[in-house]
DRENDO-1510 file (C-alpha; in Angstrom, 1 decimal, always signed):
<recs>
REC; n; res; u; v; w
REC; 1; UNK; +0.0; +0.0; +0.0 .
REC; 2; UNK; +1.0; +3.6; -0.5 .
REC; 3; UNK; +1.4; +5.6; +2.8 .
REC; 4; UNK; +1.0; +9.3; +2.9 .
REC; 5; UNK; +4.5; +10.7; +3.4 .
REC; 6; UNK; +3.2; +14.0; +4.8 .
REC; 7; UNK; +2.3; +12.3; +8.1 .
REC; 8; UNK; +6.0; +11.7; +8.9 .
REC; 9; UNK; +7.0; +14.9; +10.8 .
REC; 10; UNK; +10.3; +16.1; +12.1 .
REC; 11; UNK; +9.6; +14.7; +15.6 .
REC; 12; UNK; +6.7; +12.3; +15.3 .
REC; 13; UNK; +3.9; +10.9; +13.0 .
REC; 14; UNK; +0.7; +12.9; +12.8 .
REC; 15; UNK; -2.2; +13.2; +10.4 .
REC; 16; UNK; -6.0; +13.4; +9.9 .
REC; 17; UNK; -7.8; +10.1; +10.5 .
REC; 18; UNK; -8.6; +8.2; +8.3 .
REC; 19; UNK; -7.7; +10.2; +5.1 .
REC; 20; UNK; -4.0; +10.6; +6.0 .
REC; 21; UNK; -3.4; +8.1; +8.8 .
REC; 22; UNK; -5.5; +4.9; +9.0 .
REC; 23; UNK; -5.4; +1.2; +10.1 .
REC; 24; UNK; -3.4; +0.0; +7.1 .
REC; 25; UNK; -0.7; +2.6; +7.5 .
REC; 26; UNK; -0.6; +2.0; +11.3 .
REC; 27; UNK; +0.2; -1.7; +10.5 .
REC; 28; UNK; +3.0; -0.8; +8.2 .
REC; 29; UNK; +4.4; +1.7; +10.6 .
REC; 30; UNK; +4.4; -0.9; +13.3 .
REC; 31; UNK; +6.4; -3.3; +11.1 .
REC; 32; UNK; +8.9; -0.6; +10.1 .
REC; 33; UNK; +9.3; +0.6; +13.6 .
REC; 34; UNK; +10.0; -3.0; +14.8 .
REC; 35; UNK; +12.5; -3.6; +12.0 .
REC; 36; UNK; +14.4; -0.4; +12.2 .
REC; 37; UNK; +14.8; -0.5; +16.0 .
REC; 38; UNK; +15.2; -4.3; +16.4 .
REC; 39; UNK; +12.2; -4.4; +18.7 .
REC; 40; UNK; +11.9; -7.4; +21.0 .
REC; 41; UNK; +9.5; -6.0; +23.7 .
REC; 42; UNK; +7.4; -2.9; +23.0 .
REC; 43; UNK; +4.9; -1.1; +25.2 .
REC; 44; UNK; +2.1; +0.9; +23.7 .
REC; 45; UNK; -0.3; +3.5; +25.2 .
REC; 46; UNK; -3.1; +5.5; +23.7 .
REC; 47; UNK; -5.0; +8.7; +24.4 .
REC; 48; UNK; -8.7; +9.4; +24.4 .
REC; 49; UNK; -9.2; +10.0; +20.7 .
REC; 50; UNK; -12.0; +8.0; +19.1 .
REC; 51; UNK; -9.6; +6.5; +16.5 .
REC; 52; UNK; -6.9; +5.5; +19.1 .
REC; 53; UNK; -8.1; +2.0; +19.8 .
REC; 54; UNK; -8.3; +1.1; +16.1 .
REC; 55; UNK; -4.8; +2.5; +15.4 .
REC; 56; UNK; -3.4; +0.8; +18.5 .
REC; 57; UNK; -4.7; -2.6; +17.3 .
REC; 58; UNK; -3.1; -2.4; +13.9 .
REC; 59; UNK; +0.1; -0.9; +15.2 .
REC; 60; UNK; +0.5; -3.7; +17.6 .
REC; 61; UNK; -0.2; -6.3; +14.9 .
REC; 62; UNK; +2.6; -4.8; +12.8 .
REC; 63; UNK; +5.1; -5.2; +15.6 .
REC; 64; UNK; +3.9; -8.7; +16.3 .
REC; 65; UNK; +4.3; -9.5; +12.6 .
REC; 66; UNK; +8.0; -8.7; +12.9 .
REC; 67; UNK; +8.4; -11.0; +15.9 .
REC; 68; UNK; +8.2; -8.4; +18.6 .
REC; 69; UNK; +6.3; -8.8; +21.9 .
REC; 70; UNK; +3.6; -6.1; +22.6 .
REC; 71; UNK; +2.5; -4.9; +26.0 .
REC; 72; UNK; -0.6; -2.7; +26.4 .
REC; 73; UNK; -0.5; +0.1; +29.0 .
REC; 74; UNK; -4.1; +1.1; +28.1 .
REC; 75; UNK; -5.6; +4.6; +27.9 .
REC; 76; UNK; -3.1; +6.8; +29.6 .
REC; 77; UNK; -0.9; +9.9; +29.5 .
REC; 78; UNK; +2.1; +10.2; +27.2 .
REC; 79; UNK; +4.4; +10.6; +30.2 .
REC; 80; UNK; +3.2; +7.2; +31.5 .
REC; 81; UNK; +4.5; +5.6; +28.3 .
REC; 82; UNK; +7.8; +7.4; +28.8 .
REC; 83; UNK; +8.0; +6.2; +32.4 .
REC; 84; UNK; +7.3; +2.6; +31.3 .
REC; 85; UNK; +10.1; +2.5; +28.8 .
REC; 86; UNK; +12.5; +4.3; +31.1 .
REC; 87; UNK; +11.7; +2.3; +34.2 .
REC; 88; UNK; +11.1; -1.3; +33.0 .
REC; 89; UNK; +12.8; -3.6; +30.6 .
REC; 90; UNK; +11.1; -2.5; +27.4 .
REC; 91; UNK; +13.3; -1.6; +24.5 .
REC; 92; UNK; +10.8; +0.6; +22.7 .
REC; 93; UNK; +7.5; +2.3; +23.2 .
REC; 94; UNK; +4.8; +4.1; +21.1 .
REC; 95; UNK; +2.1; +6.5; +22.3 .
REC; 96; UNK; -1.0; +6.7; +20.0 .
REC; 97; UNK; -1.8; +10.4; +20.2 .
REC; 98; UNK; -2.1; +13.7; +18.3 .
REC; 99; UNK; -1.4; +15.6; +21.5 .
REC; 100; UNK; -3.2; +19.0; +21.3 .
REC; 101; UNK; -4.3; +18.7; +17.7 .
REC; 102; UNK; -8.0; +18.8; +16.8 .
REC; 103; UNK; -10.1; +15.7; +17.3 .
REC; 104; UNK; -9.9; +14.4; +13.7 .
REC; 105; UNK; -6.1; +14.1; +14.0 .
REC; 106; UNK; -4.1; +11.2; +15.4 .
REC; 107; UNK; -0.5; +10.1; +15.4 .
REC; 108; UNK; +2.4; +8.2; +17.1 .
REC; 109; UNK; +5.1; +9.4; +19.4 .
REC; 110; UNK; +7.8; +6.9; +19.3 .
REC; 111; UNK; +10.9; +6.1; +21.5 .
REC; 112; UNK; +13.5; +3.5; +22.1 .
REC; 113; UNK; +15.8; +2.6; +25.0 .
REC; 114; UNK; +19.5; +3.3; +24.4 .
REC; 115; UNK; +21.4; +2.1; +27.4 .
REC; 116; UNK; +20.1; +4.0; +30.4 .
REC; 117; UNK; +18.7; +6.7; +28.2 .
REC; 118; UNK; +15.5; +7.2; +26.1 .
REC; 119; UNK; +15.9; +8.3; +22.5 .
REC; 120; UNK; +13.1; +9.8; +20.5 .
REC; 121; UNK; +12.4; +8.1; +17.1 .
REC; 122; UNK; +11.7; +10.8; +14.6 .
REC; 123; UNK; +8.9; +10.3; +12.1 .
REC; 124; UNK; +11.1; +11.4; +9.1 .
REC; 125; UNK; +13.6; +8.7; +10.0 .
REC; 126; UNK; +11.0; +6.0; +10.0 .
REC; 127; UNK; +9.8; +7.1; +6.6 .
REC; 128; UNK; +13.2; +6.1; +5.2 .
REC; 129; UNK; +12.8; +2.6; +6.6 .
REC; 130; UNK; +9.3; +2.3; +5.0 .
REC; 131; UNK; +10.5; +3.5; +1.6 .
REC; 132; UNK; +13.4; +1.0; +1.7 .
REC; 133; UNK; +11.2; -1.9; +2.5 .
REC; 134; UNK; +9.8; -4.2; -0.2 .
REC; 135; UNK; +6.1; -4.0; -0.7 .
REC; 136; UNK; +3.8; -5.4; +2.0 .
REC; 137; UNK; +2.5; -8.8; +1.3 .
REC; 138; UNK; +5.6; -10.4; -0.1 .
REC; 139; UNK; +5.7; -12.9; +2.8 .
REC; 140; UNK; +3.4; -14.2; +5.4 .
REC; 141; UNK; +2.5; -11.4; +7.9 .
REC; 142; UNK; +1.5; -13.9; +10.6 .
REC; 143; UNK; +3.2; -13.0; +13.9 .
REC; 144; UNK; +6.4; -15.0; +14.4 .
REC; 145; UNK; +6.3; -15.0; +18.2 .
REC; 146; UNK; +3.8; -14.3; +20.9 .
REC; 147; UNK; +0.6; -13.4; +19.3 .
REC; 148; UNK; -1.0; -12.1; +22.5 .
REC; 149; UNK; -1.0; -8.5; +23.5 .
REC; 150; UNK; -0.1; -8.5; +27.2 .
REC; 151; UNK; -1.4; -5.9; +29.7 .
REC; 152; UNK; +0.9; -4.0; +32.0 .
REC; 153; UNK; -0.1; -2.1; +35.1 .
REC; 154; UNK; +2.3; +0.7; +36.0 .
REC; 155; UNK; +0.1; +2.9; +38.2 .
REC; 156; UNK; +1.6; +2.4; +41.6 .
REC; 157; UNK; +5.2; +2.7; +40.4 .
REC; 158; UNK; +4.4; +5.7; +38.3 .
REC; 159; UNK; +2.5; +7.5; +41.1 .
REC; 160; UNK; +5.4; +6.8; +43.5 .
REC; 161; UNK; +7.8; +8.3; +40.9 .
REC; 162; UNK; +5.9; +11.6; +40.4 .
REC; 163; UNK; +5.5; +12.1; +44.1 .
REC; 164; UNK; +9.2; +11.6; +44.7 .
REC; 165; UNK; +9.7; +15.1; +43.2 .
REC; 166; UNK; +7.9; +16.9; +46.1 .
REC; 167; UNK; +7.4; +17.0; +49.8 .
REC; 168; UNK; +3.7; +16.5; +50.5 .
REC; 169; UNK; +4.0; +18.2; +53.9 .
REC; 170; UNK; +5.0; +21.4; +52.3 .
REC; 171; UNK; +1.8; +21.7; +50.2 .
REC; 172; UNK; -0.7; +24.2; +51.7 .
REC; 173; UNK; -4.5; +23.6; +51.7 .
REC; 174; UNK; -5.0; +25.4; +48.4 .
REC; 175; UNK; -8.2; +25.7; +46.5 .
REC; 176; UNK; -7.6; +25.2; +42.7 .
REC; 177; UNK; -9.5; +24.6; +39.5 .
REC; 178; UNK; -8.0; +21.9; +37.3 .
REC; 179; UNK; -9.1; +21.5; +33.6 .
REC; 180; UNK; -8.2; +18.2; +32.1 .
REC; 181; UNK; -9.6; +19.3; +28.7 .
REC; 182; UNK; -11.5; +16.0; +28.3 .
REC; 183; UNK; -8.1; +14.4; +27.6 .
REC; 184; UNK; -6.3; +11.8; +29.7 .
REC; 185; UNK; -5.0; +14.0; +32.6 .
REC; 186; UNK; -8.2; +13.2; +34.6 .
REC; 187; UNK; -7.2; +9.5; +34.7 .
REC; 188; UNK; -4.2; +10.3; +36.9 .
REC; 189; UNK; -5.8; +13.2; +38.8 .
REC; 190; UNK; -8.6; +10.9; +40.0 .
REC; 191; UNK; -6.0; +8.5; +41.3 .
REC; 192; UNK; -3.9; +11.1; +43.2 .
REC; 193; UNK; -6.3; +13.7; +44.4 .
REC; 194; UNK; -7.0; +12.0; +47.7 .
REC; 195; UNK; -3.3; +12.1; +48.5 .
REC; 196; UNK; -3.1; +15.9; +48.1 .
REC; 197; UNK; -4.1; +18.3; +51.0 .
REC; 198; UNK; -5.9; +20.6; +48.6 .
REC; 199; UNK; -9.4; +21.2; +47.2 .
REC; 200; UNK; -9.6; +20.5; +43.5 .
REC; 201; UNK; -12.5; +21.9; +41.5 .
REC; 202; UNK; -12.6; +19.4; +38.6 .
REC; 203; UNK; -13.3; +20.5; +35.1 .
REC; 204; UNK; -13.6; +18.2; +32.1 .
REC; 205; UNK; -12.0; +15.3; +33.8 .
REC; 206; UNK; -13.8; +12.6; +31.8 .
REC; 207; UNK; -11.8; +11.5; +28.7 .
REC; 208; UNK; -13.8; +12.2; +25.6 .
REC; 209; UNK; -12.3; +12.0; +22.1 .
REC; 210; UNK; -14.9; +14.5; +20.8 .
REC; 211; UNK; -13.4; +17.1; +23.1 .
REC; 212; UNK; -16.9; +18.6; +23.6 .
REC; 213; UNK; -16.1; +21.5; +25.8 .
REC; 214; UNK; -13.1; +23.1; +24.2 .
REC; 215; UNK; -10.1; +22.4; +22.0 .
REC; 216; UNK; -7.5; +19.9; +23.4 .
REC; 217; UNK; -5.1; +22.8; +22.9 .
REC; 218; UNK; -5.3; +25.2; +26.0 .
REC; 219; UNK; -3.8; +28.0; +24.0 .
REC; 220; UNK; -6.6; +27.9; +21.4 .
REC; 221; UNK; -8.9; +31.0; +21.6 .
REC; 222; UNK; -11.7; +30.3; +24.1 .
REC; 223; UNK; -10.2; +27.2; +25.7 .
REC; 224; UNK; -9.5; +29.0; +29.0 .
REC; 225; UNK; -12.8; +30.9; +29.2 .
REC; 226; UNK; -14.5; +28.4; +31.5 .
REC; 227; UNK; -11.6; +27.9; +33.9 .
REC; 228; UNK; -11.1; +31.6; +34.1 .
REC; 229; UNK; -14.7; +32.1; +35.1 .
REC; 230; UNK; -14.6; +29.3; +37.7 .
REC; 231; UNK; -11.4; +30.6; +39.3 .
REC; 232; UNK; -13.0; +34.0; +39.8 .
REC; 233; UNK; -16.4; +32.8; +40.9 .
REC; 234; UNK; -15.0; +30.2; +43.3 .
REC; 235; UNK; -12.3; +32.6; +44.6 .
REC; 236; UNK; -9.7; +29.9; +43.9 .
REC; 237; UNK; -6.0; +30.4; +44.4 .
REC; 238; UNK; -5.2; +29.6; +40.8 .
REC; 239; UNK; -6.0; +27.1; +38.0 .
REC; 240; UNK; -4.2; +24.5; +36.0 .
REC; 241; UNK; -4.9; +23.3; +32.4 .
REC; 242; UNK; -3.6; +20.2; +30.6 .
REC; 243; UNK; -3.6; +19.5; +26.9 .
REC; 244; UNK; -5.0; +16.4; +25.2 .
REC; 245; UNK; -2.3; +13.9; +26.2 .
REC; 246; UNK; -1.3; +15.8; +29.4 .
REC; 247; UNK; +2.4; +16.4; +28.5 .
REC; 248; UNK; +1.8; +20.2; +28.4 .
REC; 249; UNK; +0.6; +22.2; +31.4 .
REC; 250; UNK; -0.6; +25.8; +31.8 .
REC; 251; UNK; -1.0; +28.0; +34.9 .
REC; 252; UNK; -3.9; +30.4; +35.3 .
REC; 253; UNK; -3.6; +33.0; +38.0 .
REC; 254; UNK; -6.2; +34.0; +40.6 .
REC; 255; UNK; -7.6; +36.7; +38.3 .
REC; 256; UNK; -8.3; +34.1; +35.5 .
REC; 257; UNK; -5.3; +35.2; +33.4 .
REC; 258; UNK; -3.3; +32.6; +31.6 .
REC; 259; UNK; +0.4; +32.8; +32.6 .
REC; 260; UNK; +3.0; +32.8; +29.9 .
REC; 261; UNK; +4.9; +29.5; +29.9 .
REC; 262; UNK; +8.4; +31.0; +30.2 .
REC; 263; UNK; +7.4; +32.6; +33.5 .
REC; 264; UNK; +6.2; +29.2; +34.7 .
REC; 265; UNK; +9.6; +27.8; +33.6 .
REC; 266; UNK; +11.2; +30.3; +35.9 .
REC; 267; UNK; +9.1; +29.2; +38.8 .
REC; 268; UNK; +10.2; +25.6; +38.2 .
REC; 269; UNK; +13.8; +26.5; +37.5 .
REC; 270; UNK; +14.2; +28.3; +40.9 .
REC; 271; UNK; +12.7; +25.3; +42.7 .
REC; 272; UNK; +15.0; +22.8; +41.0 .
REC; 273; UNK; +18.1; +25.1; +41.4 .
REC; 274; UNK; +17.4; +25.4; +45.1 .
REC; 275; UNK; +17.5; +21.6; +45.3 .
REC; 276; UNK; +20.4; +21.2; +42.8 .
REC; 277; UNK; +22.6; +24.3; +43.0 .
REC; 278; UNK; +24.7; +25.3; +40.0 .
REC; 279; UNK; +22.9; +23.0; +37.5 .
REC; 280; UNK; +21.9; +23.8; +33.9 .
REC; 281; UNK; +18.4; +24.9; +32.9 .
REC; 282; UNK; +17.5; +24.6; +29.2 .
REC; 283; UNK; +15.2; +27.1; +27.5 .
REC; 284; UNK; +14.5; +28.0; +23.9 .
REC; 285; UNK; +15.4; +31.0; +21.7 .
REC; 286; UNK; +12.0; +32.8; +22.0 .
REC; 287; UNK; +11.7; +32.7; +25.8 .
REC; 288; UNK; +12.0; +36.0; +27.6 .
REC; 289; UNK; +15.5; +37.3; +28.2 .
REC; 290; UNK; +14.4; +37.3; +31.9 .
REC; 291; UNK; +14.8; +33.5; +31.8 .
REC; 292; UNK; +18.6; +33.6; +31.4 .
REC; 293; UNK; +19.0; +36.6; +33.7 .
REC; 294; UNK; +17.1; +34.9; +36.6 .
REC; 295; UNK; +18.8; +31.5; +36.1 .
REC; 296; UNK; +22.2; +33.2; +36.3 .
REC; 297; UNK; +21.2; +35.3; +39.3 .
REC; 298; UNK; +20.1; +32.1; +41.1 .
REC; 299; UNK; +23.5; +30.5; +40.4 .
REC; 300; UNK; +22.4; +28.2; +37.5 .
REC; 301; UNK; +23.7; +27.7; +34.0 .
REC; 302; UNK; +21.4; +29.0; +31.3 .
REC; 303; UNK; +21.3; +26.8; +28.1 .
REC; 304; UNK; +19.6; +28.4; +25.1 .
REC; 305; UNK; +18.3; +26.1; +22.4 .
REC; 306; UNK; +16.4; +26.1; +19.2 .
REC; 307; UNK; +12.6; +26.0; +19.4 .
REC; 308; UNK; +11.0; +22.6; +19.9 .
REC; 309; UNK; +10.8; +20.2; +22.8 .
REC; 310; UNK; +13.3; +17.7; +21.3 .
REC; 311; UNK; +15.8; +20.6; +21.0 .
REC; 312; UNK; +15.3; +21.7; +24.6 .
REC; 313; UNK; +15.7; +18.0; +25.7 .
REC; 314; UNK; +18.9; +17.7; +23.7 .
REC; 315; UNK; +20.3; +20.9; +25.4 .
REC; 316; UNK; +19.5; +19.4; +28.8 .
REC; 317; UNK; +21.2; +16.1; +27.9 .
REC; 318; UNK; +24.3; +17.6; +26.5 .
REC; 319; UNK; +24.8; +20.0; +29.4 .
REC; 320; UNK; +23.9; +17.6; +32.2 .
REC; 321; UNK; +21.0; +19.9; +33.1 .
REC; 322; UNK; +18.4; +19.4; +35.8 .
REC; 323; UNK; +15.3; +20.6; +33.9 .
REC; 324; UNK; +14.2; +22.6; +30.9 .
REC; 325; UNK; +11.1; +24.1; +29.2 .
REC; 326; UNK; +9.7; +26.2; +26.5 .
REC; 327; UNK; +6.8; +28.5; +25.5 .
REC; 328; UNK; +4.6; +25.6; +24.4 .
REC; 329; UNK; +4.2; +24.4; +28.0 .
REC; 330; UNK; +6.5; +21.4; +27.8 .
REC; 331; UNK; +8.8; +21.0; +30.9 .
REC; 332; UNK; +11.3; +18.2; +31.0 .
REC; 333; UNK; +13.3; +16.8; +34.0 .
REC; 334; UNK; +16.6; +15.0; +34.3 .
REC; 335; UNK; +15.2; +12.6; +36.9 .
REC; 336; UNK; +12.3; +11.8; +34.6 .
REC; 337; UNK; +14.6; +10.2; +32.0 .
REC; 338; UNK; +15.0; +13.7; +30.6 .
REC; 339; UNK; +11.4; +13.6; +29.3 .
REC; 340; UNK; +8.6; +16.0; +29.8 .
REC; 341; UNK; +5.9; +15.6; +32.4 .
REC; 342; UNK; +2.7; +17.6; +33.0 .
REC; 343; UNK; +2.1; +15.8; +36.3 .
REC; 344; UNK; +5.6; +16.4; +37.8 .
REC; 345; UNK; +5.2; +20.1; +36.8 .
REC; 346; UNK; +1.8; +20.2; +38.4 .
REC; 347; UNK; +2.9; +18.7; +41.7 .
REC; 348; UNK; +6.1; +20.9; +41.8 .
REC; 349; UNK; +4.0; +24.0; +41.2 .
REC; 350; UNK; +1.7; +23.1; +44.1 .
REC; 351; UNK; +4.8; +23.0; +46.4 .
REC; 352; UNK; +6.3; +26.2; +44.9 .
REC; 353; UNK; +3.1; +28.3; +45.2 .
REC; 354; UNK; +2.4; +26.9; +48.7 .
REC; 355; UNK; +5.8; +28.2; +49.9 .
REC; 356; UNK; +5.1; +31.8; +48.9 .
REC; 357; UNK; +2.9; +34.2; +50.7 .
REC; 358; UNK; +2.2; +36.2; +47.6 .
REC; 359; UNK; -0.6; +35.6; +45.1 .
REC; 360; UNK; +0.2; +33.9; +41.8 .
REC; 361; UNK; -0.2; +37.1; +39.9 .
REC; 362; UNK; +2.3; +38.9; +42.2 .
REC; 363; UNK; +4.8; +36.0; +41.9 .
REC; 364; UNK; +4.6; +36.1; +38.2 .
REC; 365; UNK; +4.9; +39.9; +38.0 .
REC; 366; UNK; +8.3; +39.7; +39.8 .
REC; 367; UNK; +9.5; +37.2; +37.2 .
REC; 368; UNK; +8.2; +39.2; +34.2 .
REC; 369; UNK; +10.1; +42.5; +34.0 .
REC; 370; UNK; +9.7; +42.9; +30.3 .
REC; 371; UNK; +6.8; +43.4; +27.8 .
REC; 372; UNK; +6.5; +40.5; +25.4 .
REC; 373; UNK; +4.2; +39.9; +22.4 .
REC; 374; UNK; +2.6; +36.5; +21.6 .
REC; 375; UNK; +4.2; +34.9; +18.6 .
REC; 376; UNK; +2.9; +36.4; +15.4 .
REC; 377; UNK; +2.6; +34.4; +12.1 .
REC; 378; UNK; +3.1; +35.8; +8.6 .
REC; 379; UNK; +2.4; +33.9; +5.4 .
REC; 380; UNK; +5.1; +34.8; +2.9 .
REC; 381; UNK; +6.1; +33.5; -0.5 .
REC; 382; UNK; +9.9; +33.2; +0.0 .
REC; 383; UNK; +10.8; +32.8; +3.7 .
REC; 384; UNK; +14.6; +32.8; +3.0 .
REC; 385; UNK; +14.4; +36.0; +1.1 .
REC; 386; UNK; +12.5; +37.8; +3.8 .
REC; 387; UNK; +14.9; +36.6; +6.5 .
REC; 388; UNK; +17.8; +37.9; +4.4 .
REC; 389; UNK; +16.1; +41.3; +4.2 .
REC; 390; UNK; +15.5; +41.4; +7.9 .
REC; 391; UNK; +19.2; +40.5; +8.5 .
REC; 392; UNK; +20.3; +43.4; +6.3 .
REC; 393; UNK; +17.9; +46.0; +7.7 .
REC; 394; UNK; +18.7; +45.2; +11.3 .
REC; 395; UNK; +22.5; +44.8; +10.8 .
REC; 396; UNK; +23.2; +47.4; +13.5 .
REC; 397; UNK; +21.9; +45.1; +16.3 .
REC; 398; UNK; +23.6; +42.1; +17.9 .
REC; 399; UNK; +22.6; +39.2; +15.7 .
REC; 400; UNK; +22.6; +35.4; +16.2 .
REC; 401; UNK; +21.3; +32.6; +14.0 .
REC; 402; UNK; +20.6; +29.8; +16.5 .
REC; 403; UNK; +17.0; +29.6; +15.2 .
REC; 404; UNK; +16.1; +31.9; +12.4 .
REC; 405; UNK; +17.5; +35.3; +13.2 .
REC; 406; UNK; +17.6; +37.0; +16.6 .
REC; 407; UNK; +18.5; +40.7; +16.8 .
REC; 408; UNK; +19.1; +42.4; +20.2 .
REC; 409; UNK; +19.2; +46.1; +21.0 .
REC; 410; UNK; +19.7; +47.9; +24.3 .
REC; 411; UNK; +16.0; +48.1; +25.2 .
REC; 412; UNK; +14.4; +45.5; +22.9 .
REC; 413; UNK; +15.0; +42.3; +20.9 .
REC; 414; UNK; +13.2; +40.2; +18.3 .
REC; 415; UNK; +13.3; +36.8; +16.6 .
REC; 416; UNK; +12.1; +35.8; +13.2 .
REC; 417; UNK; +12.2; +32.1; +12.3 .
REC; 418; UNK; +10.7; +29.8; +9.6 .
REC; 419; UNK; +8.0; +27.3; +10.4 .
REC; 420; UNK; +9.1; +23.7; +9.8 .
REC; 421; UNK; +5.8; +22.7; +8.4 .
REC; 422; UNK; +4.0; +25.7; +6.9 .
REC; 423; UNK; +4.9; +28.6; +4.6 .
REC; 424; UNK; +5.0; +30.9; +7.6 .
REC; 425; UNK; +7.5; +33.2; +9.4 .
REC; 426; UNK; +7.1; +33.5; +13.1 .
REC; 427; UNK; +7.9; +36.7; +14.9 .
REC; 428; UNK; +8.6; +37.2; +18.6 .
REC; 429; UNK; +9.3; +40.7; +20.1 .
REC; 430; UNK; +10.2; +41.7; +23.7 .
REC; 431; UNK; +10.9; +45.2; +25.0 .
REC; 432; UNK; +11.4; +47.1; +28.2 .
REC; 433; UNK; +8.2; +49.2; +27.7 .
REC; 434; UNK; +4.8; +48.6; +26.2 .
REC; 435; UNK; +5.3; +51.6; +24.0 .
REC; 436; UNK; +8.5; +50.3; +22.5 .
REC; 437; UNK; +6.9; +46.8; +22.0 .
REC; 438; UNK; +3.9; +48.3; +20.1 .
REC; 439; UNK; +6.2; +50.5; +18.0 .
REC; 440; UNK; +8.5; +47.7; +17.0 .
REC; 441; UNK; +5.7; +45.3; +16.3 .
REC; 442; UNK; +4.2; +47.7; +13.8 .
REC; 443; UNK; +7.5; +48.4; +12.3 .
REC; 444; UNK; +8.5; +44.7; +11.8 .
REC; 445; UNK; +5.0; +43.7; +10.7 .
REC; 446; UNK; +5.0; +46.4; +7.9 .
REC; 447; UNK; +8.6; +45.4; +6.9 .
REC; 448; UNK; +7.9; +41.6; +6.7 .
REC; 449; UNK; +4.6; +41.9; +4.8 .
REC; 450; UNK; +5.6; +44.6; +2.3 .
REC; 451; UNK; +5.8; +43.4; -1.3 .
</recs>
């Protein structure tokens, strides 16, 4: 069969079900993954999407057809799959999920064990294996060894693991609203809420692949409306939102305002540096410059990376860092196999905020000395040509090319970078004053979009 090559992304596999990604392609992907990575024992998890059980079954059959053994972790969080591969004797794992994408999408996040470490298996690399293989059907596809898909219960070990990051006695009797976005976060929250000395007002805890209440992406317009309203009406201390597969987490202050993720990164960085003095913290190129300033002030080593969780994780690994994060809401931790975890972030934030007498908005204000725009997107014909024009026009600033082009001046800076997947340029600006921010935003918008 012919597989749609567009579903093989830089980091994972993702596409619309069933027009782009379907049962037939899942079977072939399972076979290719098993061959390429010499899979003997694989564990597979799945999110709440309606197509996930169907894709899971065919993916598992593909691995079995190549002689691998398959263990089923069930409907779960992406980080639980990471934990299973890192903590037990599995040599590979796949999570059936499209993360925060709309409900008609699905996909696979793939990883393999490499010594004591976990390595991500990139979608684009697996495509090469599929193209190199001879057509499906040239030989019997009957599984060569164990045909059964075996269950694996990891809950107690996983819960012990995430609680090892905090001291329960240091958590205050907070009142918080938690929105699981009808994804899979509610599965774990229901299991741990009785252990926590807090009041949780639950919102959208039931997994539902139709995502009936709002997008599985908390950053999508309107997604935070309900939690914002509840926080204010219930006079809660703050709120927490998870995305569809719960690997991303977002903080909402007591006024119902969504907190920028690089400020949350600073909250976590300070906490982990207090426990691990002098360690490295990884962050990406479009985070506030306050991130590096505070990390250095607190005695840590600031590691700036390209945008993308895989890049932040690589920065953490290469510099023996303790944790890292980025504006998308991913936070990864050395002691979590260098992988991201919404639940470890959640529990850590409970302890961090409990230990401060100030409100969340006051804490965040102290960590946000600059004015920063949301990332702006521009559709352009020739991305490289526009980037070259920007480089020439702003040649009087301090330039670097870690990810696109970043130009820094005394009282403001900006970054313009190409999208990996769309004909877009993405612009981030930060300034010392709101007036400068607005002025430079108009200036750059006009320059990027002019014919």
